[in-house]
C-alpha positions in Angstrom: 0.0 0.0 0.0 1.5 3.3 -1.1 0.4 6.4 0.9 -1.5 8.8 -1.3 -3.1 6.1 -3.4 -6.7 4.9 -2.7 -7.6 3.5 -6.0 -4.6 2.5 -8.1 -6.7 0.9 -10.8 -8.6 4.1 -11.4 -5.4 6.1 -11.5 -3.9 3.7 -14.0 -7.0 4.1 -16.1 -6.6 7.9 -15.9 -3.0 7.4 -17.1 -4.3 5.4 -20.1 -6.5 8.3 -21.0 -3.9 11.1 -20.5 -0.8 9.5 -21.9 -1.9 9.3 -25.6 -3.0 12.9 -25.5 0.3 14.2 -24.1 2.2 12.0 -26.6 0.2 13.6 -29.4 1.0 17.1 -28.1 4.7 16.6 -27.3 5.9 13.4 -28.9 8.3 10.9 -27.4 11.9 12.1 -27.0 14.6 9.6 -27.9 16.6 8.6 -24.7 20.2 9.8 -24.8 22.0 9.0 -21.6 23.7 12.0 -19.8 27.0 11.8 -18.1 26.3 10.6 -14.5 28.6 13.0 -12.7 27.5 16.0 -14.8 23.9 15.1 -14.1 24.5 14.8 -10.4 26.3 18.1 -10.0 23.9 19.9 -12.3 20.9 18.6 -10.3 22.5 20.0 -7.1 22.9 23.3 -8.8 19.3 23.2 -10.0 17.7 23.2 -6.6 15.5 26.2 -5.9 16.4 28.0 -9.0 15.5 28.3 -12.7 16.9 26.0 -15.4 18.7 29.1 -17.0 20.4 29.9 -13.7 21.4 26.3 -13.2 22.9 26.2 -16.7 24.9 29.4 -16.1 26.3 28.1 -12.8 27.2 24.7 -14.3 28.8 26.3 -17.4 30.9 28.5 -15.1 32.0 25.5 -13.0 33.0 23.4 -16.0 34.8 26.4 -17.6 36.9 27.0 -14.4 37.7 23.5 -13.3 39.1 20.9 -15.7 38.4 17.9 -13.4 36.1 16.9 -10.6 39.2 16.6 -8.4 39.8 20.3 -9.1 36.2 21.1 -8.0 36.6 18.9 -4.9 39.8 20.6 -3.8 39.0 24.2 -4.9 39.0 26.8 -2.1 35.4 26.9 -0.8 35.1 30.7 -1.4 36.3 30.4 -4.9 33.8 27.6 -5.8 31.0 29.5 -4.2 31.9 32.6 -6.3 32.1 30.5 -9.4 28.6 28.9 -9.1 27.0 32.0 -7.8 24.8 32.4 -11.0 22.9 29.3 -9.9 21.8 30.9 -6.7 22.2 29.7 -3.1 25.9 29.2 -3.8 26.8 29.3 -0.1 25.0 26.1 0.5 25.4 24.4 -2.9 29.2 24.8 -3.0 29.7 22.7 0.2 27.1 20.2 -0.9 28.9 19.6 -4.2 32.3 19.3 -2.5 30.8 17.0 0.2 29.3 14.8 -2.5 32.6 14.6 -4.4 34.5 13.8 -1.2 32.1 10.9 -0.4 32.1 9.5 -3.9 35.9 9.4 -4.2 36.3 8.0 -0.6 33.9 5.2 -1.4 34.6 4.5 -5.0 38.2 5.6 -5.4 37.3 7.8 -8.4 35.0 10.6 -9.3 32.6 8.3 -11.1 29.2 6.9 -10.3 28.7 4.7 -13.4 28.6 1.6 -11.2 25.0 2.7 -10.3 23.9 1.4 -13.7 24.6 -2.2 -12.6 22.7 -2.0 -9.3 19.1 -2.7 -8.7 17.2 0.6 -8.9 16.3 0.7 -5.2 19.9 0.1 -4.2 21.1 2.8 -6.6 18.6 5.3 -5.2 19.6 4.5 -1.6 23.2 5.0 -2.4 22.6 8.4 -4.0 20.4 9.5 -1.2 23.3 9.2 1.2 25.2 11.9 -0.6 25.2 15.5 0.6 22.6 17.6 -1.3 20.8 14.6 -2.8 17.1 14.2 -2.2 14.5 12.0 -4.0 14.2 14.3 -7.0 17.9 14.6 -7.6 18.4 10.8 -7.2 15.5 10.1 -9.6 16.8 12.5 -12.2 20.3 10.9 -12.1 19.0 7.4 -12.4 16.5 8.2 -15.1 18.5 10.6 -17.3 22.0 9.2 -16.9 21.4 5.5 -16.6 17.9 4.8 -18.0 16.8 3.2 -14.7 13.2 3.1 -13.7 12.8 6.2 -11.6 10.2 8.9 -12.0 11.4 12.4 -11.1 8.9 14.8 -9.7 9.9 18.4 -10.2 7.7 21.6 -9.8 5.9 21.1 -13.1 5.2 17.3 -12.6 4.0 18.0 -9.0 1.6 20.7 -10.2 0.3 18.9 -13.2 0.0 15.7 -11.3 -2.1 17.3 -8.6 -4.3 19.1 -11.1 -5.0 16.0 -13.2 -5.8 14.0 -10.0 -2.8 11.6 -10.1 -1.7 13.1 -6.8 -3.6 14.1 -3.7 -3.8 17.9 -3.2 -1.4 18.3 -0.3 1.2 15.7 -1.1 4.8 16.9 -1.1 6.9 16.5 -4.2 9.2 14.1 -2.4 6.3 11.9 -1.3 4.9 12.0 -4.9 7.8 10.0 -6.4 6.5 6.5 -5.4 2.9 7.4 -6.3 3.8 8.3 -9.8 6.0 5.2 -10.1 3.1 3.1 -9.1 0.7 4.7 -11.6 2.9 5.0 -14.7 4.4 1.9 -16.4 8.2 1.8 -15.8 8.9 1.8 -19.6 7.1 5.1 -19.8 8.8 7.0 -16.9 11.2 8.9 -19.0 8.7 9.9 -21.7 5.8 10.7 -19.4 8.0 12.7 -17.0 9.1 14.9 -19.9 5.6 15.3 -21.3 4.3 16.4 -18.0 7.1 19.0 -17.8 6.3 20.3 -21.3 2.6 20.5 -20.5 3.3 22.4 -17.3 5.4 24.9 -19.2 3.1 25.2 -22.3 -0.5 25.0 -20.9 -0.8 24.0 -17.3 1.1 27.0 -16.0 1.2 27.8 -12.3 -0.6 31.2 -12.3 -2.9 30.9 -15.3 -3.5 27.4 -16.6 -4.7 27.5 -20.3 -7.6 25.1 -19.7 -9.4 26.4 -22.8 -6.6 25.1 -25.0 -6.0 21.8 -23.1 -7.0 18.5 -24.5 -7.0 16.8 -21.0 -10.1 18.6 -19.5 -12.3 15.4 -19.4 -9.7 13.6 -17.3 -8.6 16.7 -15.3 -9.8 16.9 -11.7 -8.9 20.6 -11.5 -11.0 21.5 -14.5 -13.9 19.3 -13.6 -14.0 20.8 -10.1 -13.8 24.4 -11.4 -16.2 24.2 -14.4 -19.8 25.4 -13.9 -22.3 22.6 -13.8 -26.0 23.0 -14.7 
């Protein structure tokens, strides 16, 4: 029994209604694995900021430091100044260096590719022990770097999932990961995660959802609750 799920069969039926419509809108992106270490550090930088800020911070880090060892052993103040475009640099710098220290101490190298050979639950547990890594970061690394069955829940997925009725209204993003993983078939985690993000950006926006343009209204709990009924 997964907290937050009362009727799994009904939620899976909703998925079968929603998935084809989102695929028709946004397609299915071909999976291309990302570098595991790049994905991990980029995800730490992405916390509580925009994608654009994350990308600026990550680009600055990669431009200044030729290796992960150089990042690990950089003066703390210098690293913080380098990644400042990503925001919250005073906390993210120590998290990155702490994660690198733990990785090299346990694995003997700045490399986490061994995760691809682990059962997904064991790989997730290992990542969650690193500084600065929570359920979303762990799921993104597993899904996007190694193609493992993990369903990341970011701001867009959380909002769209609640509005559609996949997720209960007051569930946290962290608690939503196992719920989405129970509803969506594992083979579709990567594609459906991205399609929910695209939908959150294009139509199901935070401040003004474009319900009049959305093809999901019949399956959407938010729309059905808000629409006038005779």
